[in-house]
Backbone bond lengths (Angstrom), bond angles and torsions (degrees), N, CA, C in turn:
res aa  C-N    CA-C-N  psi(-1)  N-CA   C-N-CA  omega(-1)  CA-C   N-CA-C  phi
1 M - - - 1.537 - - 1.457 108.44 -
2 Q 1.337 115.84 130.63 1.432 124.76 172.79 1.557 110.39 -75.53
3 L 1.334 117.03 123.07 1.379 120.52 177.36 1.626 114.35 -74.64
4 L 1.304 109.58 126.49 1.534 112.76 170.42 1.449 112.01 -60.58
5 S 1.385 116.03 143.95 1.486 117.39 177.41 1.565 112.22 -82.51
6 P 1.436 114.29 120.74 1.462 114.01 171.36 1.408 118.94 -55.89
7 K 1.387 117.18 -17.40 1.410 122.83 174.86 1.469 119.01 -66.37
8 L 1.284 115.01 -26.81 1.511 127.79 -178.62 1.533 105.30 -66.44
9 D 1.376 113.95 122.32 1.569 117.35 -169.73 1.540 108.68 -57.37
10 V 1.305 122.47 -40.81 1.529 118.37 -178.10 1.508 113.80 -67.88
11 V 1.358 117.24 -30.84 1.478 121.60 174.43 1.524 108.73 -74.63
12 F 1.334 118.81 -43.86 1.505 120.36 -173.13 1.540 102.88 -66.95
13 K 1.286 127.35 -42.11 1.413 129.22 -173.96 1.594 110.43 -65.87
14 S 1.308 109.47 -49.77 1.537 117.69 175.10 1.412 116.22 -60.86
15 L 1.370 117.97 -35.39 1.515 121.88 -179.29 1.608 109.73 -68.41
16 F 1.370 114.63 -35.24 1.485 111.92 -170.78 1.543 112.01 -108.38
17 T 1.257 114.90 5.16 1.477 113.84 179.01 1.599 111.92 -126.58
18 S 1.341 116.18 11.17 1.498 120.98 171.85 1.535 109.70 -70.76
19 A 1.353 118.26 165.19 1.427 125.57 -166.61 1.460 104.88 -68.21
20 D 1.389 127.90 -28.78 1.433 128.36 179.56 1.392 116.18 -101.37
21 S 1.287 120.74 20.22 1.436 124.12 -173.83 1.541 114.63 -105.57
22 A 1.388 116.42 2.89 1.485 118.87 -169.92 1.604 112.85 -65.03
23 D 1.392 115.46 -29.84 1.420 116.85 178.13 1.488 109.81 -68.83
24 I 1.394 118.81 -43.36 1.464 117.90 -173.12 1.523 108.74 -73.29
25 L 1.335 119.22 -29.84 1.422 121.26 179.40 1.548 104.76 -67.62
26 S 1.330 119.63 -44.63 1.430 121.50 176.41 1.502 116.90 -56.03
27 D 1.334 113.58 -42.83 1.426 117.30 176.58 1.496 115.97 -62.66
28 F 1.385 112.05 -43.18 1.500 117.56 179.55 1.516 108.51 -60.66
29 L 1.375 118.98 -44.96 1.430 123.68 -178.15 1.530 112.82 -59.71
30 A 1.309 113.41 -46.73 1.488 123.26 177.66 1.457 110.91 -60.48
31 A 1.357 123.76 -33.54 1.352 128.86 176.48 1.594 111.72 -64.61
32 V 1.329 109.50 -52.00 1.405 118.06 179.59 1.497 118.82 -63.64
33 L 1.322 112.17 -45.23 1.504 120.85 -175.63 1.500 104.52 -85.82
34 D 1.325 124.59 -7.06 1.525 125.52 177.68 1.507 110.26 59.02
35 V 1.313 114.77 52.74 1.401 119.07 173.21 1.478 111.80 -130.98
36 D 1.314 123.18 172.33 1.472 125.32 -179.96 1.581 107.41 -73.55
37 V 1.352 115.11 142.71 1.451 112.89 -173.63 1.543 109.78 -66.27
38 S 1.274 117.24 -18.08 1.536 121.47 -179.68 1.588 110.06 -66.91
39 E 1.335 114.76 -13.39 1.471 121.77 179.84 1.563 105.05 -85.49
40 I 1.138 120.76 -24.06 1.528 122.06 179.34 1.464 112.96 -96.94
41 N 1.429 110.87 95.54 1.442 115.88 177.93 1.527 108.78 -141.57
42 N 1.395 112.07 174.24 1.424 119.77 176.58 1.624 109.81 56.03
43 I 1.272 114.98 42.73 1.428 119.87 178.11 1.547 111.43 -68.65
44 E 1.306 115.58 134.94 1.431 117.53 -178.00 1.551 109.06 -125.98
45 I 1.265 122.09 104.82 1.486 128.15 -179.62 1.538 105.15 -64.92
46 Q 1.246 115.37 130.34 1.441 118.97 -179.58 1.579 117.38 -121.09
47 N 1.203 120.34 170.38 1.432 121.78 -176.30 1.537 110.42 -64.10
48 T 1.228 116.07 135.54 1.470 116.71 -172.59 1.544 110.94 -93.15
49 E 1.342 116.74 -3.53 1.418 115.67 -176.69 1.618 109.97 -93.41
50 L 1.319 116.71 130.89 1.498 119.87 178.29 1.427 104.38 -114.94
51 L 1.346 108.90 108.37 1.550 117.50 176.85 1.484 117.00 -78.77
52 P 1.224 117.75 135.58 1.452 121.17 -178.22 1.468 113.05 -56.72
53 E 1.408 120.29 146.71 1.409 124.59 172.19 1.457 118.34 -79.40
54 F 1.408 114.50 -25.67 1.416 120.27 176.45 1.548 107.82 -133.67
55 E 1.299 110.65 154.87 1.492 116.83 -178.25 1.524 116.73 -48.17
56 E 1.376 115.12 -36.93 1.518 119.33 -172.00 1.544 107.51 -84.61
57 Q 1.328 119.99 -7.36 1.482 116.56 178.05 1.467 115.26 -80.21
58 K 1.329 117.34 167.22 1.343 123.52 -171.07 1.635 107.60 -90.68
59 Y 1.371 112.33 153.01 1.453 124.99 -178.34 1.557 103.32 -97.12
60 S 1.372 118.34 130.78 1.464 123.21 -177.32 1.572 108.21 -124.93
61 R 1.317 113.20 147.02 1.447 118.36 162.72 1.542 110.07 -136.24
62 M 1.341 115.62 132.51 1.371 120.64 -179.68 1.545 111.86 -103.59
63 D 1.388 116.25 159.60 1.437 114.08 175.23 1.448 120.79 -62.66
64 I 1.473 115.63 -58.36 1.341 123.84 179.54 1.501 111.16 -133.69
65 V 1.362 122.11 124.92 1.489 124.84 177.08 1.515 104.28 -124.37
66 L 1.388 108.77 128.18 1.552 108.81 -179.05 1.629 104.47 -143.79
67 R 1.364 115.44 160.65 1.328 119.91 -177.23 1.582 107.19 -122.57
68 L 1.331 119.70 134.43 1.432 115.01 179.94 1.640 105.62 -155.64
69 K 1.298 107.98 123.90 1.658 117.44 -179.62 1.450 112.48 51.34
70 G 1.297 121.40 43.47 1.337 117.96 171.11 1.530 114.75 91.32
71 K 1.456 112.51 6.45 1.532 116.93 -179.38 1.519 102.46 -121.41
72 L 1.408 111.02 149.92 1.449 123.31 168.95 1.606 106.11 -107.09
73 V 1.291 113.30 132.41 1.452 120.33 178.64 1.430 117.10 -128.50
74 N 1.299 121.03 129.80 1.594 122.88 -175.35 1.498 96.19 -116.55
75 I 1.281 116.64 129.38 1.494 127.86 169.25 1.445 112.18 -110.34
76 E 1.234 118.92 123.64 1.497 122.20 -172.67 1.648 104.26 -125.50
77 M 1.267 113.41 130.74 1.568 118.08 170.56 1.559 106.03 -104.44
78 Q 1.287 116.18 120.90 1.452 118.30 -177.40 1.563 102.29 -127.80
79 V 1.463 109.78 127.17 1.385 120.68 -178.93 1.578 113.74 -96.99
80 K 1.421 112.07 -42.83 1.320 116.81 -176.10 1.636 111.52 -96.77
81 K 1.314 115.52 137.70 1.480 118.37 -177.88 1.540 105.14 -79.22
82 L 1.295 107.65 127.96 1.480 117.45 177.05 1.532 113.31 -114.15
83 S 1.318 119.52 143.10 1.500 118.57 -173.36 1.541 107.21 -70.85
84 D 1.295 121.80 -20.52 1.498 122.65 -173.99 1.519 108.41 -115.98
85 F 1.362 113.95 24.15 1.567 117.99 178.74 1.547 112.22 -56.33
86 T 1.507 110.20 -47.43 1.556 111.81 -179.89 1.536 112.01 -57.24
87 E 1.225 116.71 -43.61 1.501 121.36 -176.42 1.575 112.66 -68.51
88 R 1.374 114.57 -36.97 1.380 120.56 173.54 1.478 111.93 -63.69
89 S 1.373 120.74 -43.94 1.353 127.19 178.04 1.640 107.26 -58.50
90 L 1.323 118.20 -45.58 1.411 121.22 179.66 1.476 109.77 -60.89
91 F 1.287 115.34 -50.04 1.388 122.05 -175.63 1.702 111.02 -56.92
92 Y 1.333 116.48 -50.55 1.406 122.91 173.18 1.512 114.90 -54.63
93 W 1.422 114.02 -39.93 1.487 115.91 174.05 1.499 114.00 -67.32
94 A 1.169 117.23 -43.30 1.537 122.91 178.62 1.472 110.40 -60.99
95 R 1.227 122.95 -44.97 1.465 129.24 -178.66 1.624 106.43 -61.54
96 L 1.427 112.58 -47.76 1.455 115.40 -173.32 1.523 107.78 -74.86
97 Y 1.342 119.78 -30.00 1.518 120.98 -174.78 1.619 107.24 -69.06
98 A 1.395 113.97 -35.72 1.535 114.70 -176.35 1.494 112.78 -96.50
99 R 1.324 116.87 7.41 1.452 118.47 -171.17 1.479 110.75 -70.41
100 D 1.327 121.45 -38.58 1.542 117.03 -177.57 1.542 115.42 -89.59
101 L 1.322 115.06 2.54 1.501 115.84 177.10 1.539 111.62 -74.52
102 E 1.367 110.46 115.52 1.392 114.47 178.30 1.557 116.62 -108.08
103 E 1.238 121.99 168.28 1.431 122.39 -171.41 1.650 105.50 -65.75
104 G 1.347 114.18 131.41 1.313 119.51 -176.09 1.590 119.15 99.93
105 D 1.447 109.32 -21.71 1.482 112.95 179.05 1.480 113.54 -74.88
106 T 1.338 116.41 154.76 1.437 122.65 171.38 1.447 115.39 -81.76
107 Y 1.330 127.87 150.15 1.414 130.18 179.55 1.541 107.53 -59.89
108 R 1.341 116.60 -31.02 1.421 117.58 178.49 1.485 120.47 -57.85
109 S 1.400 106.83 -19.64 1.557 116.28 -176.86 1.508 108.69 -80.36
110 L 1.373 119.31 -12.09 1.432 119.38 176.88 1.493 110.90 -60.18
111 N 1.368 117.46 136.33 1.474 124.92 178.19 1.574 112.84 -77.93
112 Q 1.348 111.28 151.46 1.433 113.66 168.14 1.564 111.87 -67.47
113 T 1.406 116.36 129.74 1.365 118.81 -169.34 1.460 106.89 -119.02
114 I 1.382 114.28 132.08 1.513 118.74 178.89 1.388 110.38 -122.88
115 S 1.334 113.73 135.04 1.512 124.10 -179.91 1.585 104.65 -107.37
116 I 1.290 114.31 115.31 1.549 116.50 178.08 1.599 102.18 -109.79
117 N 1.305 113.90 123.15 1.586 121.28 -177.30 1.516 106.82 -118.64
118 I 1.306 116.46 115.02 1.388 121.41 176.79 1.536 107.52 -99.28
119 C 1.377 113.58 110.80 1.558 117.81 -172.16 1.509 109.84 -105.41
120 D 1.254 119.07 129.76 1.488 124.41 169.96 1.483 112.51 -85.50
121 F 1.320 119.42 37.11 1.513 125.02 -176.42 1.528 105.20 -159.60
122 R 1.423 113.12 161.72 1.382 117.22 174.10 1.514 114.32 -82.34
123 M 1.238 117.04 123.89 1.430 122.98 -173.11 1.499 118.63 -101.97
124 F 1.393 110.91 -37.03 1.534 114.57 -178.08 1.530 102.71 -127.43
125 D 1.347 112.24 152.39 1.426 123.69 176.40 1.531 109.95 -85.86
126 C 1.311 109.04 81.57 1.435 118.14 179.60 1.648 105.27 -160.54
127 E 1.273 110.86 169.46 1.545 121.18 176.96 1.433 117.54 -78.60
128 E 1.381 112.36 -35.99 1.377 121.00 -172.04 1.650 109.82 -68.90
129 C 1.353 116.51 142.93 1.511 120.99 -179.26 1.402 102.64 -94.85
130 H 1.275 126.60 -17.49 1.531 122.22 -173.41 1.516 107.00 -120.36
131 S 1.204 121.71 111.16 1.454 130.40 178.16 1.585 111.48 -112.58
132 V 1.409 110.71 127.93 1.437 120.21 -173.89 1.570 106.93 -115.35
133 F 1.343 121.25 126.63 1.381 122.15 -179.91 1.533 113.18 -125.25
134 H 1.364 115.58 136.14 1.487 119.74 172.95 1.564 105.26 -129.90
135 I 1.341 111.10 173.93 1.444 116.04 172.27 1.539 109.04 -83.69
136 A 1.288 119.19 121.40 1.568 121.37 -175.91 1.546 104.64 -140.20
137 E 1.383 111.09 156.01 1.450 121.69 179.66 1.598 107.41 -76.37
138 D 1.424 114.52 141.10 1.359 114.36 -169.33 1.550 122.66 -67.84
139 T 1.220 121.17 -24.86 1.472 123.59 176.94 1.573 113.90 -98.94
140 R 1.442 107.66 -48.58 1.546 110.10 -179.56 1.490 114.29 -81.68
141 H 1.336 118.54 -16.28 1.506 129.59 174.40 1.583 103.29 63.26
142 E 1.377 117.33 31.49 1.391 122.60 174.12 1.511 109.53 -72.62
143 I 1.308 121.43 135.22 1.476 128.01 -176.88 1.578 104.55 -76.37
144 L 1.343 113.39 125.54 1.418 118.78 176.69 1.465 112.97 -67.66
145 T 1.325 118.70 -44.77 1.381 128.04 -175.09 1.538 111.37 -152.04
146 D 1.342 117.65 153.80 1.450 117.57 173.36 1.561 113.41 -96.40
147 K 1.378 112.09 2.82 1.447 115.37 -175.49 1.543 112.61 -88.23
148 C 1.179 116.78 -0.31 1.523 123.05 176.90 1.453 110.75 -114.98
149 R 1.364 126.21 122.11 1.350 129.69 179.17 1.619 109.41 -146.81
150 F 1.175 119.91 130.30 1.440 126.77 169.91 1.518 111.94 -120.41
151 D 1.309 119.92 127.24 1.419 127.53 177.44 1.529 105.95 -117.53
152 F 1.411 120.19 127.81 1.411 124.15 169.94 1.509 106.92 -121.92
153 L 1.372 111.68 126.49 1.473 120.86 177.98 1.655 103.92 -109.30
154 E 1.359 112.96 122.09 1.479 117.25 -177.32 1.548 108.94 -100.84
155 L 1.189 118.93 98.71 1.640 122.71 -173.62 1.502 112.58 -55.71
156 P 1.393 121.19 -38.03 1.427 122.43 -178.74 1.634 111.77 -63.54
157 K 1.393 117.27 -14.56 1.453 118.02 -174.76 1.470 108.44 -104.28
158 A 1.339 117.44 11.39 1.609 120.16 -176.41 1.491 106.77 -62.28
159 S 1.330 118.40 -36.23 1.457 113.93 -173.89 1.509 115.98 -92.85
160 T 1.254 113.46 -3.45 1.528 117.79 -174.73 1.557 114.00 -106.09
161 D 1.359 113.84 -26.22 1.538 118.78 -176.55 1.503 107.51 -77.66
162 S 1.310 112.08 106.51 1.464 114.87 -178.18 1.553 111.88 -81.63
163 R 1.327 117.56 -9.05 1.506 122.47 -174.60 1.535 111.74 -98.53
164 Q 1.369 117.90 -2.28 1.443 115.80 -173.93 1.609 106.43 -71.59
165 I 1.284 114.84 162.25 1.409 122.15 -179.58 1.539 107.39 -84.03
166 K 1.248 119.68 138.06 1.474 128.31 -171.00 1.528 107.97 -53.96
167 R 1.336 121.59 -44.84 1.559 119.26 -170.73 1.454 108.75 -75.00
168 L 1.357 123.39 -18.43 1.392 124.56 174.85 1.579 108.55 -81.49
169 R 1.326 114.76 -37.40 1.523 118.63 -177.49 1.599 104.33 -60.51
170 R 1.321 121.90 -43.48 1.496 116.98 -178.12 1.403 112.76 -56.42
171 W 1.306 121.68 -36.06 1.447 120.64 -176.36 1.521 112.60 -77.07
172 L 1.410 111.87 -25.59 1.536 114.92 176.15 1.462 104.80 -74.47
173 D 1.241 124.48 -41.34 1.450 129.51 178.89 1.590 110.52 -60.55
174 F 1.378 115.05 -39.77 1.400 119.21 178.01 1.623 109.56 -65.61
175 F 1.342 116.66 -48.60 1.490 114.61 176.73 1.404 116.91 -64.68
176 N 1.401 120.08 -13.18 1.417 124.71 178.08 1.520 111.07 -95.64
177 L 1.313 121.91 3.49 1.463 124.68 178.49 1.598 111.09 -55.26
178 K 1.312 111.90 140.17 1.489 113.41 177.99 1.506 112.00 -125.71
179 S 1.231 118.21 -21.65 1.449 120.99 -173.37 1.617 111.11 -136.66
180 E 1.325 116.00 167.19 1.460 122.87 175.64 1.536 106.50 -71.11
181 E 1.277 117.91 -31.93 1.472 117.21 -175.75 1.571 106.20 -70.91
182 D 1.306 117.70 -41.80 1.458 117.74 -178.78 1.570 107.19 -68.40
183 A 1.236 120.51 -32.92 1.534 121.61 175.10 1.580 110.61 -63.11
184 D 1.360 114.14 -43.60 1.422 117.74 -174.05 1.620 107.08 -66.34
185 M 1.333 116.57 -40.40 1.415 120.90 -179.39 1.613 111.91 -65.91
186 M 1.400 113.10 -31.82 1.377 113.63 -178.94 1.724 112.69 -72.40
187 T 1.376 111.43 -25.19 1.437 117.94 -175.17 1.647 108.95 -84.49
188 R 1.250 117.20 0.60 1.332 121.48 176.05 1.587 118.10 -70.48
189 T 1.385 108.73 -20.94 1.471 116.10 173.11 1.469 112.37 -83.10
190 N 1.326 115.62 159.40 1.482 114.82 -176.12 1.640 106.82 -94.91
191 D 1.322 111.15 70.58 1.430 122.54 178.97 1.488 110.85 -117.71
192 A 1.314 117.67 96.82 1.430 123.32 -170.47 1.538 112.79 -61.82
193 P 1.356 121.54 -51.09 1.483 122.64 172.44 1.473 114.96 -46.15
194 I 1.331 115.56 -55.98 1.437 121.79 -174.65 1.527 109.56 -68.55
195 N 1.267 121.55 -38.67 1.455 124.99 173.23 1.424 111.34 -56.65
196 K 1.378 115.88 -47.16 1.497 118.58 179.14 1.475 113.44 -65.86
197 A 1.267 116.93 -36.94 1.533 121.93 177.12 1.574 107.03 -62.28
198 V 1.231 117.25 -50.12 1.504 120.17 178.01 1.567 114.23 -58.88
199 F 1.455 110.25 -36.68 1.473 108.57 175.66 1.538 115.30 -69.55
200 I 1.307 116.06 -38.61 1.362 119.66 175.58 1.543 114.35 -62.43
201 L 1.343 115.53 -43.31 1.501 119.47 175.58 1.576 108.39 -60.70
202 K 1.203 121.38 -43.06 1.461 122.37 -176.23 1.535 106.17 -68.12
203 K 1.432 117.04 -35.50 1.539 115.31 179.07 1.515 109.63 -70.18
204 M 1.317 118.34 -37.38 1.382 118.80 174.49 1.563 115.28 -62.89
205 S 1.309 115.87 -35.97 1.485 123.32 -174.35 1.510 105.37 -72.61
206 A 1.309 118.38 -28.99 1.489 119.15 176.80 1.521 118.01 -80.69
207 D 1.352 106.15 -14.02 1.608 113.16 -174.68 1.585 106.48 -81.48
208 E 1.315 114.52 123.42 1.461 119.53 -172.38 1.610 109.45 -66.06
209 R 1.315 116.97 -37.20 1.412 123.18 -176.44 1.557 106.98 -67.63
210 M 1.427 114.98 -43.85 1.451 113.83 -178.62 1.439 114.66 -67.81
211 R 1.384 115.93 -33.91 1.434 122.51 173.44 1.461 116.37 -57.05
212 E 1.482 111.36 -38.03 1.511 110.24 -179.09 1.524 107.18 -79.54
213 V 1.273 118.45 -33.01 1.503 116.66 174.93 1.471 110.75 -54.46
214 A 1.462 115.25 -48.45 1.453 116.58 -175.88 1.542 107.57 -68.18
215 R 1.329 123.61 -36.38 1.458 123.74 -178.29 1.548 110.03 -61.01
216 I 1.425 115.46 -44.58 1.426 118.86 177.05 1.550 112.46 -62.43
217 R 1.340 116.45 -41.46 1.394 119.91 -179.25 1.570 110.95 -64.18
218 E 1.355 119.49 -44.56 1.344 126.52 179.65 1.509 108.29 -59.33
219 K 1.351 120.81 -48.21 1.432 128.23 178.76 1.466 110.03 -59.89
220 A 1.274 118.45 -35.26 1.506 122.41 -178.00 1.527 108.42 -69.27
221 L 1.450 115.36 -42.08 1.434 119.61 173.47 1.298 119.62 -58.43
222 H 1.403 116.05 -46.72 1.412 122.42 179.97 1.579 110.35 -65.83
223 D 1.315 115.37 -44.84 1.471 120.39 -178.81 1.574 110.13 -60.88
224 E 1.337 113.77 -39.42 1.397 123.15 -177.55 1.633 107.42 -63.79
225 A 1.289 113.81 -47.83 1.497 120.41 -178.75 1.563 108.39 -58.88
226 S 1.392 113.75 -47.44 1.448 122.25 -177.54 1.568 109.44 -64.45
227 Y 1.244 119.34 -48.34 1.461 118.28 -179.93 1.469 112.40 -71.04
228 L 1.327 122.82 -31.27 1.426 122.92 176.88 1.496 109.64 -65.33
229 A 1.358 115.85 -38.93 1.535 122.98 -178.90 1.516 106.23 -67.93
230 D 1.365 121.24 -40.35 1.444 123.74 175.15 1.495 111.66 -62.34
231 A 1.390 112.60 -47.92 1.572 118.58 179.23 1.493 109.67 -59.29
232 R 1.288 117.99 -41.23 1.488 120.47 -179.66 1.484 113.99 -65.33
233 D 1.244 114.29 -42.45 1.534 121.36 175.97 1.576 110.99 -63.73
234 E 1.312 114.93 -46.95 1.461 121.15 178.31 1.509 107.71 -59.86
235 G 1.316 113.04 -52.33 1.556 116.99 -174.71 1.512 109.18 -59.61
236 M 1.396 116.83 -40.49 1.524 117.66 -179.06 1.501 110.77 -62.18
237 A 1.395 112.69 -43.03 1.504 119.60 -174.58 1.523 106.27 -69.48
238 Q 1.287 123.04 -42.34 1.572 121.84 175.76 1.463 108.51 -66.92
239 G 1.392 121.55 -38.29 1.496 113.59 -179.75 1.559 112.47 -68.56
240 M 1.236 115.00 -35.38 1.516 118.32 -174.19 1.476 103.18 -68.69
241 A 1.297 121.62 -44.17 1.432 118.76 -176.83 1.450 108.56 -66.07
242 Q 1.408 121.37 -45.69 1.530 122.93 -179.62 1.453 104.54 -58.79
243 G 1.312 122.35 -44.74 1.510 122.52 -163.73 1.617 105.38 -74.14
244 M 1.382 117.00 -34.66 1.382 117.32 177.36 1.479 111.34 -69.74
245 A 1.359 115.76 -38.59 1.539 115.66 179.74 1.563 109.76 -60.05
246 Q 1.327 114.50 -42.86 1.365 118.63 -179.37 1.482 117.61 -75.79
247 G 1.347 114.31 -21.86 1.445 119.93 175.10 1.471 111.63 71.45
248 M 1.478 118.35 29.12 1.393 121.39 -175.80 1.530 102.66 -140.32
249 A 1.380 115.37 142.52 1.295 123.45 176.82 1.657 113.45 -69.56
250 Q 1.368 112.15 -30.26 1.475 113.18 176.11 1.466 110.92 -66.78
251 G 1.329 115.50 -33.08 1.488 120.15 -173.59 1.523 105.99 -69.88
252 M 1.176 117.14 -43.89 1.548 123.62 -177.11 1.527 108.54 -66.32
253 A 1.316 120.96 -35.36 1.475 125.37 178.52 1.525 107.40 -71.39
254 Q 1.312 117.56 -46.46 1.472 117.91 179.98 1.576 109.66 -67.32
255 G 1.248 118.55 -38.68 1.503 117.79 -175.99 1.438 108.47 -71.86
256 M 1.349 126.77 -33.23 1.425 130.61 168.58 1.460 114.71 -53.50
257 A 1.372 110.70 -54.77 1.447 121.98 179.24 1.550 111.60 -53.59
258 Q 1.352 112.16 -53.61 1.545 121.49 -176.25 1.549 109.85 -61.58
259 G 1.377 115.09 -43.50 1.442 117.81 -179.48 1.483 114.28 -66.98
260 M 1.299 115.23 -40.04 1.543 117.17 175.51 1.440 114.03 -63.92
261 A 1.325 114.11 -43.18 1.459 117.80 -177.93 1.514 111.78 -63.61
262 Q 1.274 115.59 -44.59 1.588 122.60 179.73 1.656 105.41 -65.36
263 G 1.258 114.99 -45.96 1.473 116.79 179.98 1.583 107.70 -58.66
264 A 1.285 121.28 -47.50 1.440 120.65 178.43 1.468 115.99 -60.65
265 I 1.392 115.10 -36.23 1.571 117.27 176.12 1.540 106.71 -65.76
266 K 1.250 113.25 -45.59 1.560 113.07 -179.29 1.423 114.97 -62.39
267 M 1.317 119.45 -36.54 1.506 125.13 176.11 1.562 108.98 -62.52
268 L 1.226 115.04 -50.20 1.534 120.73 -174.56 1.466 107.33 -65.05
269 L 1.327 119.29 -43.56 1.415 118.59 178.54 1.488 118.13 -63.33
270 T 1.339 111.02 -33.71 1.507 119.07 173.46 1.418 113.00 -57.93
271 L 1.416 115.20 -45.85 1.427 121.61 174.92 1.419 112.86 -61.17
272 V 1.359 120.70 -37.41 1.456 122.21 171.09 1.578 112.91 -62.97
273 N 1.219 113.68 -52.27 1.511 115.89 176.56 1.568 114.14 -52.50
274 D 1.319 117.09 -36.33 1.460 122.40 -176.57 1.483 109.53 -81.71
275 G 1.301 118.28 -7.10 1.435 117.85 179.89 1.480 116.00 86.52
276 V 1.457 116.82 4.81 1.441 116.94 -173.47 1.686 107.57 -85.69
277 L 1.288 115.04 -28.56 1.515 120.64 171.92 1.396 117.13 -122.27
278 S 1.355 122.89 144.71 1.263 123.25 165.95 1.529 114.58 -77.00
279 L 1.426 117.91 157.56 1.506 120.66 -176.20 1.508 108.98 -54.66
280 D 1.438 113.58 -39.87 1.458 117.09 -172.63 1.605 105.86 -70.87
281 E 1.310 120.27 -38.01 1.420 120.43 178.85 1.548 112.03 -65.59
282 A 1.367 113.84 -41.71 1.433 117.50 176.61 1.584 113.62 -59.45
283 A 1.293 110.79 -43.41 1.516 119.48 178.42 1.597 110.19 -60.77
284 R 1.339 113.35 -43.53 1.485 115.12 178.14 1.492 113.80 -61.76
285 R 1.380 118.41 -35.86 1.421 121.77 -177.18 1.560 107.77 -78.52
286 A 1.303 117.66 -12.49 1.413 119.02 177.19 1.557 110.18 -98.36
287 D 1.306 114.46 0.99 1.422 122.83 -173.31 1.513 115.02 59.33
288 M 1.357 116.04 38.46 1.385 125.35 175.41 1.382 115.67 -129.32
289 T 1.459 115.67 165.10 1.392 116.75 169.41 1.495 109.24 -80.64
290 P 1.375 116.17 157.43 1.522 120.14 178.60 1.524 111.12 -46.85
291 D 1.235 123.52 -43.27 1.433 131.10 179.84 1.510 108.73 -65.38
292 E 1.268 122.57 -44.54 1.403 126.41 -177.16 1.551 105.42 -67.65
293 F 1.348 119.94 -42.35 1.420 124.30 179.12 1.453 111.44 -62.69
294 Q 1.253 119.83 -49.45 1.496 124.00 177.84 1.530 111.30 -56.80
295 K 1.308 116.05 -46.33 1.481 123.24 179.69 1.517 108.80 -57.93
296 K 1.366 116.79 -49.25 1.461 119.80 -179.21 1.487 109.61 -62.15
297 A 1.285 122.27 -46.77 1.406 125.07 176.07 1.524 113.29 -54.44
298 D 1.484 117.32 -44.38 1.436 112.42 172.52 1.410 120.81 -66.18
299 E 1.360 116.34 -23.99 1.478 118.30 -174.66 1.481 109.00 -79.21
300 I 1.389 122.49 -22.76 1.399 123.94 173.33 1.583 113.25 -95.70
301 N 1.316 113.72 12.96 1.472 121.36 170.75 1.489 112.81 59.75
302 I 1.355 118.94 41.99 1.410 122.62 175.23 1.501 109.40 -74.50
């Protein structure tokens, strides 16, 4: 049996949000936050869609959003390295932090909001696989507030960081599983949460419907990468031609940007027409609302 990758977002989300996964989610959170697992209780999985307050704002969807003991936690699995991943993480954190503030509420009522980012790439030039960020004063390193926290887990460093705590390493090793043989070896230890996570992953891997969902999702990711590469190349070619014709650096930059944007819209709409992505998902990937995405597609006469 081919083991589904726990790094694939649909597998990752299903694994940690199923009805019988509360204990493994608690164990993972306790390992990341470095607290006793007894402190992680009454987890409430919430809607991962963050709707914009105003028409011109962006629409967002997170992997896992949960509430526990006055805290809001967003857990993201990111496989591809994006140039704006830091900014996207900050944007998601800010939207989640302000989500529950209603008219008449005081700012003190805002919850501590934690963004946990699991990255399948090297993000920082350091040995540590777990980096924790707060807002702090530059020279005194005084923490401004405990309501802002970012955790980044870099999976490629799982085997090289000698200082990581053991209970976090087990989860990084789990996310890095590639075969059923590796999974069987991992279950030889007397580690109930990890053994249960492996059991659920194997069960999901044997489920025909889940395998099909994972296959479609993997195809969508591959197609998206391919179409984006084509759109980027096409946009660069168009921009260079336009810029050379105009004889101005500004014209070339504008042409490249316009060509790449149009190519990306074409690519995403192709995926929608092929049934790979829904219109909502395509709009989300373009950082637009569905109406904005459709309007932009109509404007470039697709």
